[in-house]
Structures are given as C-alpha cells and as structure tokens.
C-alpha positions, 0 to 999 in steps of 0.5 A: 559202396563205401558209405554202405559198408561204413554204415554197417561197420558202425552199426556193429561197433555200436551194438557191441559197445552197448553189449560190453560197456566195460570195454573201450571202443574206437572206430576210425575211417580215413584217419577220422574218429567216427566212434569213440566209447570209453570204458565205464561199465555203465550202459547209461555212459555208453548211451551218452558217448554215442548219442549225447547227454540230451538223449541219455538223460531221458532214458529209464532204467529197466531191471529184472531178476526172475527165476529164469533170467536177469534183465538190465537195460534202458528204455525211452519215454514215449516222447522219445521214439524212432521210425523203425526198430533199429534203436531196439538193441538186444544182447544176450550174455553180452553178445549182440543178437537179433530176435524179432519176437523180443523186439516185438515184446519191447514194442508190445510193452508200450501198448498204445503209448506209441503209434503203430508206426513208431518204435521205442528206443531200448537197450537190453542185456539178458543174462540167461543159461546158454542152453536156452539159446539157439545160436545156430539159426544163422551162419553168423550166429547173429539171429537167435531163438529161445526155447523159453521164448514166451517166458522171456518175452513176457518178462521183457514186457512186464519189466518195461511196463514196471519201469514206465509205471515207476515214472508215471508214464503209463497213464500220463499220455491219455488220462481219459482211458483206464488200463492203457497197459495191464501188467501180465504178471500179478503180485499174487502169482506163486513163484515158478521153479527156477529153470537154472541158476543165473548167478554163474558168470560162465554164461557169457559169450566171447565176442572174440571167437578166435580167442578163449581169453576173457574180454580184454580190458584195454581199448579195442581200436578198429581202423578202416 
C-alpha cells in the first residue's frame, strides 16, 4: 500500500540522515514536506530536527576511541524507552546498517535498567576498517557482519555503560541492589595491539553507490 511504502521510505531517509548529519535531507509526499533535516554536522541537531527538542534534550552522548574502532552517538536515559528496537539506529562509516548482535549489545548495556520487553533509544556511528565489515550478507548490503564482532559488541556495551554512569543513572533506579551493571573492561587491563589505524578518512562508505564523488554538501531532495 502507499502508506506502507511511504513509511518504509521515511525510515530509510531517517536512518540516512542520522548517519550523515553533514548533509541536508528533505522528503516530500503529495507536495507536503514529510521530513526536513538541516545540514548541521551535529547528531543532536539531527535528533532535534526529527523528534523535537523535548526528545533531544534527554539524550546522553556516547563516545569511545579504542584500538580497533571509534564510536560516537547518543543514548537515552532509562526513562525514555521504546516498545521495540526500531529506534536503535546503527551506522558503520556513515552508512546505515542492520546488525542484530550490535542491537543486542545496546540492549545488554542497560542491564536491568529496562524491562525485557522495552528497548532504549540509541543512535550510534562506528568508524572501523572496512576490511572488518562483511557487507555481502544481504543483496541490498544492509545487513552486515563483523570479523571482530565480540570486540565491537563489548566496546559498545562498555561505552554506553560509561555514559549512563557519567549521569549517575546506573544505580538511581534501584539503590537497594548493588552492581546492577558491571563494566566489562577494567582500568587495569593492558592495552591491546591496534588492529589497524582508524584515523584514515578513507573508510567511509558512499551512500550514493552510482557515484564515486564524496557526499554532496548541498541538500538532497527526494519527492514521492
């Protein structure tokens, strides 16, 4: 149906906007603007464009720089949850992807802060060597697998827990129980040997596969 198709198109535009905050997006249907996202370079601004200020003001920054990946994003406090995992949006090198293990890692990071049938709101972008990512799992290259899946999942869990801890959220929902969430990486662990250099800017995916150019800086308008 038209309603179903528009809903799926909106979802794709939403995911791509979150993965590419330096690009402006606009989606129109029947001459009405359904989605308009400005070019800001800020993920928080993108959340504000799509979900509003009241939604964005509670989001918590997530950042991590490890020997094998760079992680940036936003996660919600336990008070802001969702009935399913559709608001856990993950991109790899600025390309929206689907990875059930990484979605499970985000959920696992919250431990008992959320009921089993509730999910956090989370937007994550992972920068990693493309050699670690297998994009040939699905014909549309949407679903991906990682050769370092456990390390990536553990880093996501640790980073989100540190972000929640920075806001004193880990124990605020149940002060009677100690160690609701335990970090998986301790401070006294010896640093691992880097798997590769993540400082290179050549790891980005082109969201426009028919072109070899860099992402356009002008707004991209899609009309349906």
